[in-house]
KERO-293880 format. One line per 8 residues: number of its first residue (from 1); for each residue x negated, y, z of N, C-alpha, C. Coordinates in steps of 0.1 Angstrom, whole numbers, plus 5000, padded with zeros to 4 digits. Atoms other than C-alpha are relative to their C-alpha. Example, Ala and Ser with C-alpha at 12.3 -4.5 7.8 and 13.67 -1.06 7.14 Angstrom:
2
1 = 4991:4988:5000:4877:4955:5078:4991:5012:5000 | 5009:4989:5000:4863:4989:5071:5008:5011:5008
REM end
This chain:
387
1 = 5001:5005:5014:4776:4727:5215:4990:5008:4992 | 5010:4993:5008:4747:4736:5192:5005:5001:4986 | 4996:4997:5014:4754:4752:5158:4987:4998:4991 | 5012:5001:5009:4732:4744:5128:4993:5013:4998 | 5008:4988:5001:4704:4769:5122:5006:5010:4990 | 4994:4991:5010:4721:4783:5091:5012:5008:5005 | 4988:4993:4994:4754:4790:5109:4996:5010:5011 | 5004:4990:4990:4736:4806:5138:4995:5012:4994
9 = 5005:4988:5006:4718:4829:5115:5010:5009:4994 | 4989:4992:5006:4750:4839:5097:5007:5008:5011 | 4993:4994:4989:4767:4846:5130:4992:5012:5006 | 5008:4989:4994:4738:4867:5143:5000:5012:4990 | 5000:4989:5009:4737:4887:5111:5013:5008:5000 | 4987:4993:5000:4774:4894:5113:5002:5008:5013 | 5000:4992:4988:4771:4905:5149:4991:5012:5000 | 5009:4988:5002:4742:4928:5141:5006:5010:4992
17 = 4993:4991:5008:4763:4943:5114:5010:5008:5008 | 4989:4994:4992:4791:4950:5138:4995:5009:5010 | 5006:4991:4990:4767:4966:5163:4994:5012:4994 | 5005:4988:5006:4758:4992:5138:5008:5012:5005 | 4994:4988:4995:4767:5028:5148:5014:5002:4994 | 4986:4998:5005:4805:5035:5146:5009:4988:5001 | 4991:5012:4999:4817:4999:5151:4999:4995:5014 | 5000:5005:4986:4826:4992:5187:5002:4985:5001
25 = 5000:5014:4998:4824:4958:5202:5011:4995:5009 | 4989:5005:4992:4857:4955:5219:5013:5004:4992 | 4987:4997:5007:4893:4953:5207:5007:5011:5006 | 4992:4988:4996:4913:4985:5209:5009:5005:4990 | 4991:4994:5010:4942:5002:5193:4994:5013:4995 | 5006:4988:5006:4935:5032:5170:5004:5012:5008 | 4997:4987:4995:4934:5067:5182:5002:5009:4988 | 4997:4992:5012:4951:5088:5155:5000:5015:5003
33 = 5000:4986:4997:4942:5125:5155:5001:5007:4986 | 4999:4994:5013:4956:5141:5123:4994:5014:5000 | 5006:4986:5001:4939:5173:5111:5011:5011:5002 | 4991:4990:4997:4955:5205:5122:5000:5012:4990 | 5000:4989:5010:4945:5229:5094:4994:4996:4987 | 5004:5003:5013:4937:5230:5058:4985:5002:4998 | 5014:4997:5004:4902:5228:5043:5000:5009:4988 | 5001:4990:5012:4903:5259:5021:5006:4993:4988
41 = 4994:5007:5012:4926:5239:4998:5013:5007:4995 | 4987:4995:5005:4959:5244:4980:5011:4995:5009 | 4988:5004:4992:4989:5245:5003:5012:4998:4992 | 4988:5002:5008:5020:5230:4989:5011:5011:5002 | 4990:4989:4998:5040:5258:5005:4997:5012:4991 | 5004:4989:5009:5021:5283:4983:5005:4998:4986 | 4995:5003:5013:5034:5265:4953:5015:4998:5000 | 4986:5000:5000:5070:5266:4964:5007:4989:5008
49 = 4994:5011:4992:5075:5235:4987:5007:5006:5012 | 4993:4995:4989:5101:5241:5014:4997:4993:5013 | 5002:5008:4988:5094:5212:5038:5011:5000:5010 | 4988:4999:4991:5129:5214:5052:5007:4987:5001 | 4993:5013:4999:5138:5177:5047:5012:4999:4991 | 4988:5000:5008:5166:5186:5023:4997:5003:4985 | 5003:4996:5013:5151:5203:4993:4990:4990:4993 | 5009:5008:5008:5134:5182:4966:4988:5008:4997
57 = 5013:4993:5002:5098:5193:4968:4991:4994:4990 | 5009:5008:5009:5084:5170:4941:4993:5009:4990 | 5007:4992:5010:5078:5197:4915:4990:5009:5006 | 5010:4991:4993:5060:5220:4940:4988:4992:5004 | 5012:5009:4996:5038:5191:4952:4992:4997:4988 | 5007:5003:5013:5029:5182:4916:4992:5012:4996 | 5007:4988:5003:5020:5218:4910:4988:5003:5009 | 5011:4998:4990:4998:5219:4941:4989:4990:4996
65 = 5010:5010:5004:4980:5187:4929:4993:5005:4987 | 5007:4995:5012:4974:5203:4895:4991:5012:5003 | 5009:4988:4996:4961:5235:4911:4988:4995:5007 | 5012:5005:4993:4938:5216:4934:4990:4993:4991 | 5009:5007:5010:4924:5196:4905:4991:5010:4993 | 5008:4990:5006:4912:5229:4891:4991:5007:5010 | 5008:4993:4990:4898:5241:4924:4991:4990:5007 | 5010:5009:4993:4881:5220:4952:5007:4987:5003
73 = 4994:5013:4999:4905:5191:4950:5008:4997:5013 | 4993:5002:4988:4922:5196:4984:5014:5004:4999 | 4986:4997:4999:4960:5194:4987:5004:5000:5015 | 4997:4999:4986:4972:5206:5021:5015:5001:5003 | 4986:4999:4996:5006:5200:5037:5001:5006:5014 | 4997:4995:4987:5016:5223:5066:5011:4991:5007 | 4989:5007:4992:5040:5209:5093:5013:5002:4992 | 4987:5000:5007:5073:5200:5077:5004:4986:4994
81 = 4995:5012:5007:5094:5173:5060:5002:5002:4985 | 5000:4997:5014:5088:5172:5023:5007:4988:4992 | 4992:5011:5007:5114:5152:5002:4994:4999:4986 | 5005:5003:5014:5101:5135:4970:5009:4991:4993 | 4991:5008:5008:5120:5119:4942:4993:4992:4990 | 5008:5008:5009:5092:5104:4922:4986:4999:5005 | 5014:5002:4996:5056:5093:4925:4992:5012:4997 | 5010:4990:5002:5029:5119:4930:4987:4993:4997
89 = 5013:5007:5005:4998:5108:4910:4988:5009:5003 | 5012:4993:4996:4964:5117:4923:4989:4998:4990 | 5011:5001:5009:4931:5122:4905:4987:4999:5007 | 5013:5002:4994:4894:5118:4911:4996:5012:5008 | 5005:4989:4991:4877:5138:4938:5011:5009:5006 | 4989:4993:4995:4909:5147:4955:5003:4996:5014 | 4997:5003:4986:4918:5149:4992:5015:5005:5003 | 4987:4996:4995:4954:5150:5005:5000:4999:5015
97 = 5002:5000:4985:4955:5161:5041:5012:5008:5005 | 4988:4994:4994:4983:5172:5065:4997:5005:5014 | 5000:4996:4986:4987:5192:5097:5009:4990:5008 | 4992:5009:4992:5002:5173:5126:5015:5004:4998 | 4986:4998:5003:5039:5168:5118:5003:5002:4985 | 4997:5000:5014:5035:5168:5080:5005:4986:4995 | 4993:5012:5003:5059:5142:5067:5004:5000:4985 | 4995:5002:5014:5065:5129:5031:5011:4990:5001
105 = 4988:5009:4999:5100:5114:5029:5005:4997:4986 | 4994:5004:5013:5112:5094:4999:5015:5001:5001 | 4986:5000:5001:5147:5100:4988:5006:4986:5003 | 4995:5013:4997:5169:5071:5000:5003:4992:4987 | 4998:5008:5013:5170:5043:4974:5014:4997:4997 | 4987:5004:5005:5201:5037:4953:4998:4987:4992 | 5001:5013:5007:5204:5001:4942:5013:4995:4995 | 4987:5005:5005:5230:4987:4919:4997:4988:4991
113 = 5001:5012:5009:5237:4955:4899:5002:5004:4986 | 4998:4998:5014:5235:4953:4862:5015:4996:4996 | 4987:5004:5005:5268:4952:4843:4999:4993:4986 | 5003:5007:5012:5252:4939:4811:4985:4994:5001 | 5013:5006:4999:5221:4916:4806:4989:5009:4994 | 5012:4993:5005:5186:4930:4799:4991:4990:4994 | 5010:5008:5006:5162:4915:4775:4986:5006:5001 | 5014:4995:5001:5124:4917:4773:4999:5011:4990
121 = 5002:4989:5009:5115:4950:4758:5011:5010:5000 | 4989:4990:4999:5148:4967:4765:4996:5012:5008 | 5002:4988:4992:5146:5003:4777:5014:5006:5004 | 4986:4996:4997:5184:5006:4784:5006:4990:5010 | 4992:5008:4991:5204:4993:4814:5013:5006:5002 | 4987:4995:4996:5240:4995:4823:5002:4996:5014 | 4998:5002:4985:5248:4998:4860:5014:5004:5004 | 4987:4997:4995:5278:5003:4882:5004:5014:5000
129 = 4997:4986:4999:5275:5040:4885:4987:5008:4997 | 5012:4993:5005:5249:5059:4864:4999:5014:5006 | 5000:4987:4995:5259:5092:4879:4993:5002:5013 | 5007:5000:4987:5242:5083:4911:4985:5003:4998 | 5014:4998:5003:5208:5087:4894:4997:5013:4994 | 5004:4987:5006:5188:5117:4881:4989:4997:4990 | 5010:5000:5011:5167:5122:4850:4986:5003:5007 | 5014:4997:4996:5129:5121:4857:4997:4993:5013
137 = 5003:5008:4989:5132:5098:4887:4993:4987:4996 | 5006:5013:5002:5111:5067:4890:5010:4989:5004 | 4991:5011:4997:5128:5033:4892:4992:4987:5000 | 5005:5013:5001:5122:4996:4895:5011:4990:4997 | 4990:5010:5003:5141:4967:4880:4996:4987:5007 | 5002:5013:4993:5144:4934:4899:5008:4989:4993 | 4993:5010:5007:5153:4901:4884:5009:4991:5009 | 4991:5007:4991:5172:4889:4915:4994:4989:5007
145 = 5005:5011:4993:5148:4863:4927:4995:5003:5014 | 5004:4996:4986:5139:4883:4958:4986:5001:5003 | 5014:5000:4997:5102:4880:4955:4993:5013:4998 | 5007:4987:5003:5094:4914:4941:4988:4999:4991 | 5012:5002:5008:5067:4899:4920:5002:5004:4985 | 4997:4997:5013:5084:4905:4887:5008:5013:4999 | 4992:4988:5001:5099:4937:4874:4993:5010:4991 | 5005:4990:5009:5094:4969:4854:5000:5013:5008
153 = 5000:4986:4994:5083:5003:4867:5001:5010:4989 | 4999:4989:5010:5092:5034:4848:5007:5012:5005 | 4994:4987:4996:5109:5068:4848:5013:5001:4991 | 4987:4997:5006:5145:5077:4839:4998:5012:4990 | 5001:4989:5009:5146:5098:4807:5013:5005:4995 | 4987:4995:5005:5183:5100:4799:5011:4992:5008 | 4988:5006:4993:5217:5092:4816:5013:5003:4993 | 4987:4998:5006:5251:5087:4801:5010:4995:5010
161 = 4990:5004:4990:5276:5087:4830:5012:4994:4995 | 4988:5005:5005:5305:5080:4808:5000:4985:4997 | 5002:5015:5003:5291:5046:4798:4992:4993:5011 | 5008:5005:4989:5271:5041:4830:4987:4994:4994 | 5012:5004:5007:5240:5038:4807:4988:5008:5004 | 5012:4993:4996:5205:5047:4818:4989:4996:4990 | 5011:5002:5009:5176:5050:4793:4987:5003:5008 | 5012:4998:4992:5141:5047:4808:4988:4998:4991
169 = 5013:5002:5007:5104:5048:4797:4992:4991:5010 | 5008:5010:4992:5082:5019:4809:4986:5005:5001 | 5014:4998:4999:5048:5027:4823:4993:4991:5010 | 5006:5010:4991:5042:4997:4845:4998:4987:4993 | 5002:5013:5004:5047:4961:4836:5004:4998:4985 | 4997:5003:5014:5050:4945:4801:5015:4997:4999 | 4986:5003:5003:5085:4945:4786:5009:5006:5011 | 4990:4995:4991:5117:4951:4806:5004:4990:5011
177 = 4998:5010:4989:5116:4920:4829:4993:4987:4998 | 5006:5013:5003:5098:4892:4813:5007:4993:4988 | 4996:5006:5013:5105:4867:4785:5014:4993:5001 | 4987:5006:4998:5141:4860:4796:5011:5011:5003 | 4989:4991:4996:5175:4877:4801:5001:4999:5015 | 4997:5000:4986:5183:4888:4836:5015:5004:5002 | 4986:4997:4998:5219:4888:4847:5004:4999:5015 | 4995:5001:4987:5231:4874:4880:4989:5004:5011
185 = 5009:4996:4989:5215:4891:4910:4990:5011:4996 | 5009:4989:5005:5195:4916:4889:5005:5013:5004 | 4996:4987:4995:5194:4951:4902:4991:5011:4994 | 5008:4988:5004:5182:4986:4892:4999:5009:5012 | 5001:4992:4988:5168:5007:4920:4990:5011:4998 | 5009:4988:5001:5152:5042:4922:4990:5000:5011 | 5010:5000:4990:5125:5031:4946:4986:5001:4993 | 5013:4997:5006:5088:5040:4940:4990:5003:5010
193 = 5011:4995:4991:5054:5047:4956:5001:5015:5002 | 5000:4986:4998:5050:5081:4971:4987:5007:4995 | 5013:4995:5005:5012:5088:4965:4994:4988:4993 | 5006:5011:5008:4995:5067:4938:4989:5005:4990 | 5008:4997:5012:4968:5065:4912:5006:4991:4989 | 4994:5008:5012:4976:5051:4877:4988:4995:4992 | 5012:5005:5007:4948:5029:4864:5002:4999:4985 | 4997:5001:5015:4966:5026:4830:4998:5014:4993
201 = 5002:4986:5006:4961:5064:4825:4986:5005:5002 | 5013:4995:4998:4928:5072:4841:4992:4992:5011 | 5008:5005:4990:4899:5059:4861:4999:5010:5011 | 5000:4991:4989:4897:5073:4896:4988:4998:5009 | 5012:5001:4991:4866:5080:4918:5001:5010:5011 | 5000:4991:4989:4869:5095:4952:5013:5006:5004 | 4987:4995:4995:4903:5099:4969:5000:4998:5015 | 4998:5001:4985:4910:5107:5006:5014:5004:5003
209 = 4986:4997:4995:4945:5105:5021:4999:4999:5015 | 5002:5000:4985:4946:5115:5058:5010:5010:5006 | 4992:4992:4991:4968:5129:5085:5014:5002:4996 | 4987:4999:5005:5001:5123:5068:5009:4989:5006 | 4990:5010:4997:5033:5105:5078:5009:4998:4988 | 4992:5004:5011:5052:5086:5052:5013:4993:5005 | 4987:5007:4996:5089:5078:5059:5007:4996:4987 | 4994:5005:5012:5103:5056:5032:5015:4999:5000
217 = 4985:5000:4999:5139:5057:5045:5006:4987:4993 | 4995:5013:5006:5144:5020:5035:5015:4998:5002 | 4986:5002:4999:5180:5012:5028:5003:4985:5001 | 4998:5014:4997:5197:4979:5038:5001:4991:4987 | 4999:5008:5013:5203:4968:5001:4988:5002:4991 | 5012:4998:5008:5169:4979:4989:4992:4987:4998 | 5008:5012:5003:5150:4950:4972:4986:5001:5006 | 5014:5000:4996:5116:4940:4986:4991:4999:4988
225 = 5010:5001:5011:5085:4945:4964:4987:5003:5006 | 5013:4997:4995:5048:4943:4972:4992:5009:4990 | 5007:4991:5010:5040:4967:4942:5005:5014:5002 | 4995:4987:4998:5057:4998:4956:4997:5006:5013 | 5004:4994:4987:5038:5008:4987:5000:5015:4999 | 5000:4986:5000:5041:5044:4997:4986:5006:4996 | 5014:4997:5005:5003:5046:4993:4995:4989:4991 | 5003:5010:5010:4995:5027:4961:4988:5004:4992
233 = 5012:4997:5008:4959:5029:4949:4998:4988:4990 | 4997:5011:5009:4963:5008:4917:4989:4998:4990 | 5010:5003:5010:4936:4991:4896:5003:4987:4994 | 4996:5013:5005:4956:4961:4884:4997:4999:4985 | 5003:5001:5014:4951:4970:4848:4985:4997:4997 | 5014:5003:5002:4919:4954:4835:4991:5011:4995 | 5008:4988:5004:4908:4987:4819:4999:5010:5011 | 5000:4990:4990:4914:5006:4851:4988:4998:5010
241 = 5012:5001:4990:4887:5014:4877:5002:5010:5011 | 4998:4992:4989:4895:5028:4911:4989:4997:5010 | 5011:5002:4991:4866:5033:4936:4999:5012:5010 | 5002:4990:4990:4856:5052:4967:5013:5006:5005 | 4987:4997:4995:4890:5053:4984:4999:5000:5015 | 4999:4999:4986:4895:5065:5020:5014:5003:5004 | 4986:4997:4995:4929:5062:5038:4999:4999:5015 | 5002:5000:4986:4928:5072:5074:5010:5010:5007
249 = 4992:4991:4991:4949:5087:5103:5014:5003:4994 | 4987:4999:5005:4982:5081:5085:5010:4991:5008 | 4990:5008:4994:5015:5068:5098:5010:4996:4988 | 4991:5005:5010:5037:5046:5075:5012:4994:5006 | 4987:5005:4993:5074:5039:5084:5009:4995:4989 | 4987:5004:5007:5102:5018:5069:4998:4998:4985 | 5001:5002:5014:5088:5007:5036:5007:4987:4995 | 4994:5012:5006:5107:4983:5014:4990:4991:4993
257 = 5011:5007:5007:5073:4971:5001:4989:4999:5011 | 5011:4999:4991:5038:4972:5016:4999:5013:5007 | 5003:4987:4995:5026:5000:5038:4989:5007:4993 | 5012:4995:5008:4992:5005:5021:4996:4989:4991 | 5005:5010:5010:4982:4988:4989:4989:5006:4992 | 5012:4996:5007:4947:4992:4975:4995:4989:4991 | 5005:5009:5010:4939:4973:4943:4988:5007:4993 | 5011:4991:5005:4905:4989:4937:4988:4991:4996
265 = 5012:5007:5005:4869:4980:4927:4990:4999:5011 | 5011:5000:4990:4845:4991:4955:5001:5012:5009 | 5001:4989:4991:4839:5012:4985:5014:5005:5005 | 4987:4996:4995:4872:5013:5003:5000:5000:5016 | 4999:5000:4986:4878:5024:5039:5015:5003:5004 | 4987:4998:4995:4912:5020:5056:4999:4999:5016 | 5003:5000:4986:4910:5031:5092:5010:5010:5008 | 4992:4991:4991:4931:5046:5121:5014:5003:4995
273 = 4986:4998:5004:4964:5041:5104:5010:4992:5009 | 4989:5007:4993:4997:5031:5120:5011:4996:4990 | 4990:5004:5010:5021:5010:5100:5011:4992:5007 | 4989:5006:4993:5056:5000:5112:5011:4996:4990 | 4988:5004:5007:5085:4981:5098:5000:5000:4985 | 5001:5001:5014:5074:4973:5063:5006:4986:4996 | 4993:5012:5004:5094:4947:5043:4990:4989:4997 | 5009:5011:5005:5063:4928:5030:4987:5001:5008
281 = 5013:5000:4993:5026:4934:5039:4998:5014:5006 | 5004:4988:4994:5014:4960:5063:4989:5007:4992 | 5011:4995:5008:4981:4964:5044:4997:4989:4990 | 5002:5010:5011:4975:4947:5010:4989:5005:4992 | 5012:4996:5008:4941:4948:4993:4997:4988:4991 | 5004:5011:5009:4927:4929:4964:4993:5005:4987 | 5006:4997:5013:4913:4928:4928:4985:5002:5001 | 5014:5001:5000:4877:4919:4934:4993:5013:5006
289 = 5006:4989:4993:4869:4948:4958:4986:4995:5006 | 5012:5002:4992:4833:4949:4972:4998:5012:5009 | 5003:4990:4990:4823:4968:5003:5013:5007:5005 | 4987:4994:4995:4856:4974:5022:4999:4999:5015 | 4999:5000:4986:4861:4983:5058:5015:5003:5004 | 4986:4998:4995:4895:4979:5076:4998:4999:5015 | 5003:5000:4986:4892:4990:5112:5010:5010:5007 | 4992:4991:4991:4912:5005:5141:5014:5003:4995
297 = 4986:4998:5004:4946:5001:5124:5009:4993:5009 | 4990:5007:4992:4978:4992:5142:5012:4997:4990 | 4990:5004:5009:5003:4972:5122:5011:4992:5008 | 4989:5006:4992:5037:4962:5137:5012:4997:4992 | 4987:5004:5005:5068:4943:5126:5001:5001:4985 | 4999:5001:5015:5061:4936:5089:5006:4987:4996 | 4993:5012:5003:5081:4911:5071:4992:4988:4995 | 5009:5011:5004:5052:4891:5058:4987:5002:5008
305 = 5012:4999:4993:5015:4893:5066:4997:5015:5004 | 5005:4986:4996:5001:4923:5086:4989:5005:4991 | 5011:4997:5009:4970:4922:5064:4999:4988:4990 | 5001:5011:5010:4968:4903:5031:4990:5005:4990 | 5009:4997:5011:4939:4902:5007:4998:4988:4991 | 5000:5011:5010:4931:4882:4976:4989:5003:4990 | 5008:4999:5012:4909:4877:4945:4985:5003:5003 | 5014:5000:4999:4874:4873:4958:4993:5013:5005
313 = 5006:4988:4994:4868:4904:4979:4987:4996:5007 | 5012:5002:4994:4832:4905:4991:4996:5011:5009 | 5004:4990:4991:4816:4923:5020:5011:5008:5006 | 4989:4993:4994:4848:4931:5038:4999:4998:5015 | 5001:4999:4985:4847:4941:5075:5014:5003:5005 | 4987:4998:4993:4880:4937:5095:4997:5000:5015 | 5004:4999:4986:4874:4949:5130:5009:5010:5008 | 4994:4991:4991:4892:4964:5160:5015:5004:4996
321 = 4986:4997:5003:4927:4962:5145:5010:4993:5009 | 4990:5007:4992:4959:4953:5163:5012:4997:4991 | 4989:5005:5008:4985:4932:5145:5011:4994:5009 | 4990:5004:4990:5017:4929:5165:5014:4996:4994 | 4986:5004:5003:5050:4910:5160:5002:5000:4985 | 4998:5002:5014:5044:4903:5123:5003:4985:4997 | 4997:5014:5004:5056:4872:5104:4987:4992:4998 | 5013:5006:5000:5019:4864:5098:4990:5010:5005
329 = 5010:4991:4995:4987:4879:5111:4992:5006:4990 | 5010:4995:5010:4957:4884:5089:4998:4989:4990 | 5000:5011:5010:4959:4863:5057:4990:5003:4989 | 5009:4999:5011:4931:4857:5032:5004:4989:4990 | 4995:5008:5010:4942:4842:4999:4991:5000:4988 | 5008:5001:5012:4923:4829:4969:4985:5003:5002 | 5014:4998:4998:4889:4833:4985:4996:5015:5003 | 5003:4987:4997:4881:4865:5004:4985:5004:4996
337 = 5013:4997:5004:4845:4862:4992:4989:4998:5010 | 5011:5002:4992:4811:4863:5008:4997:5012:5009 | 5005:4989:4992:4794:4883:5035:5011:5008:5007 | 4989:4993:4994:4826:4891:5053:5000:4998:5015 | 4999:5001:4986:4833:4897:5090:5014:5003:5005 | 4987:4997:4994:4866:4894:5109:4998:4999:5015 | 5005:5000:4986:4859:4904:5145:5008:5010:5009 | 4995:4992:4989:4875:4918:5177:5013:5006:4996
345 = 4986:4996:5003:4910:4921:5163:5010:4993:5010 | 4990:5005:4991:4941:4915:5184:5013:4995:4992 | 4988:5005:5007:4970:4893:5171:5010:4997:5011 | 4991:5000:4989:5000:4897:5193:5014:4996:4995 | 4986:5004:5005:5033:4878:5187:5001:4995:4986 | 5000:5005:5013:5023:4863:5154:5010:4988:4998 | 4989:5010:5002:5052:4842:5140:4994:4987:4993 | 5005:5012:5007:5030:4819:5119:4985:4998:5003
353 = 5014:5002:4997:4992:4816:5115:4993:5014:5002 | 5007:4988:4997:4970:4843:5129:4990:5004:4989 | 5009:4997:5011:4941:4841:5104:5000:4988:4991 | 5000:5011:5010:4943:4820:5072:4989:5003:4990 | 5011:4999:5010:4912:4815:5051:5001:4989:4990 | 4998:5010:5010:4917:4797:5018:4990:5001:4989 | 5009:5001:5012:4890:4787:4993:4990:5010:4999 | 5011:4990:5000:4862:4810:5003:4988:4995:4992
361 = 5010:5006:5008:4839:4803:4974:4986:5005:5003 | 5013:4994:4998:4811:4826:4984:4994:4996:5013 | 5005:5004:4987:4808:4815:5020:4995:5012:5008 | 5006:4990:4991:4791:4833:5049:5010:5010:5005 | 4990:4992:4993:4822:4846:5066:4999:4997:5015 | 5001:5001:4986:4820:4853:5103:5014:5004:5006 | 4988:4997:4993:4851:4851:5125:4997:4999:5015 | 5005:5001:4986:4844:4860:5161:5007:5011:5008
369 = 4995:4990:4990:4858:4878:5192:5014:5005:4998 | 4986:4996:5002:4894:4879:5180:5009:4995:5012 | 4991:5004:4989:4923:4877:5206:5013:4996:4994 | 4987:5004:5005:4955:4858:5200:5009:4998:5012 | 4991:5000:4989:4985:4864:5223:5014:4997:4995 | 4985:5002:5002:5021:4851:5224:5003:4995:4985 | 4998:5005:5013:5017:4834:5190:5009:4988:5000 | 4991:5012:5001:5041:4808:5177:4995:4990:4990
377 = 5005:5009:5010:5018:4790:5153:4985:4998:5003 | 5014:5002:5000:4981:4783:5146:4992:5013:5001 | 5008:4988:4999:4955:4809:5156:4992:5002:4987 | 5009:4999:5012:4930:4802:5128:5002:4987:4992 | 4998:5011:5010:4936:4780:5097:4990:5002:4989 | 5010:4999:5010:4907:4773:5073:5002:4989:4990 | 4999:5010:5011:4911:4756:5039:4990:5003:4990 | 5011:4997:5010:4883:4752:5014:4987:4996:5006
385 = 5014:5003:4996:4846:4752:5019:4991:5012:5001 | 5010:4990:4999:4815:4772:5025:5002:5012:5009 | 4998:4990:4989:4824:4790:5057:4988:5000:5009
REM end
């Protein structure tokens, strides 16, 4: 079968791009080799972190981040298990790196139903047992619909155990749940991202996260949310701007949300990561990113798509990844944009569609050399035009 000249030219350009140095032409799982020593950076142990899996090391890690910001921007984790109780926010020109065996563990989530309704704009909730929470911990409110799309992110500022009342400050979404009361099925949970940027506070340029293991210790009653990934590089705020992000050689376990979520602007590399047992997406990217590379990652047993992207990403290269036993394989929503390549990935045991392409407005997307094994649905589904 002969392809039109234009399609043959696009395919040839995509293959030539993939043949550039550093991009192999065969499907293979990632080889993860975490760094073994610090780069003359700030060790969290020097600022008081214990790394014993029992002590709350959040204050010490935040102190190390502040110190690194004043020095060369490198935060180093020696081998150990570091327990965190709230999100650690990163800044521009910062590298977080760990020796082999460096693990960030989120405190187990506590989730309880409301005992009184919550209105939009409220910053007080009544729960079954306020004594179970701590001041200064992050939290998330869920409206009970199970989607995780709506809710409020904030930090606990006061607790009244006698009345089971918790007062919080909102720094995430508008209001306290939306334009309606929430009662039946609504819950309050102290779940949160582990490492994040905050586009509502500052623009961020140049962050590297490498060589770390993230154990989210997901609990059976913990609600699912795609906005609380352990690695959450966030530029959802229109005024925010995140760029030049590198996430590599990490392992993510047992997230009640996504494994990695990057809502950035440009120049993103996600490579050589292993993601297991996430409730929603293994890797979630979006918000008009240009120039993104996702390669040599291994994503297994996620509740939704192994890889999900949206909002007109252009120049995205997805190559040499392995997606195994996920509810979906690699999903593109609302137009992944132009000049993109999806090549030499392996889809093993996909429960639904392997690759979904919807409404690619820009066109010129190349899909080639992918392998589909043991799937239960369609390998490739294309909706829209200009492919």
